[in-house]
C-alpha positions, 0 to 999 in steps of 0.5 A: 459453479457450473459443471462443463458438459465434459465433466457431466459426461465423465460423471455419468460414465463413471456411474454407469461403469460402477453399476455395470461392475456391481451387476457383473460381480453379483452375477458371478457370485450367483454362478459360484453358488450354483457351482457348489450345488451337489451333483448326482452320480451313479456309484457301484454298490457291489463288484461289477466284473469286467464284461458285465453288460450294462443292462444287467447292471441296471436290472440287478441294481448294481449301482446306487444314485448318490449326491456328492460335492461337485469337486468329487465328481470324476470326469465322465461320471454317469448320472443316468442309468439309461447310459449303461444300456448297450454298453459293457463294463470295460474293467472291474468296478469296485464297490463305492467307485463312481460309474464313469464313461471310461469304465463302459464301452459299447457292446460289440 
């Protein structure tokens, strides 16, 4: 029994689609694993009062760099202490709180 050209083309298309599906799902799995990687954020070690210059926060090491699961990272979390230079605490920041961009405003 000979296969017609249409059947051969149909089988080849199905095999190609299966290969593409496997590759797509494998890349998605890798992406999900990458998303669960811990993130580094800055956390207040002590009370940072409203109006404290960011340069003082850095020079007095009023923060600690810590690694947390990505689902615990707050929006605008700061990972680089250099971000604090030229900024001032816009509110009191309590020990254990993540330092976020909403807690620091540019120094006038």
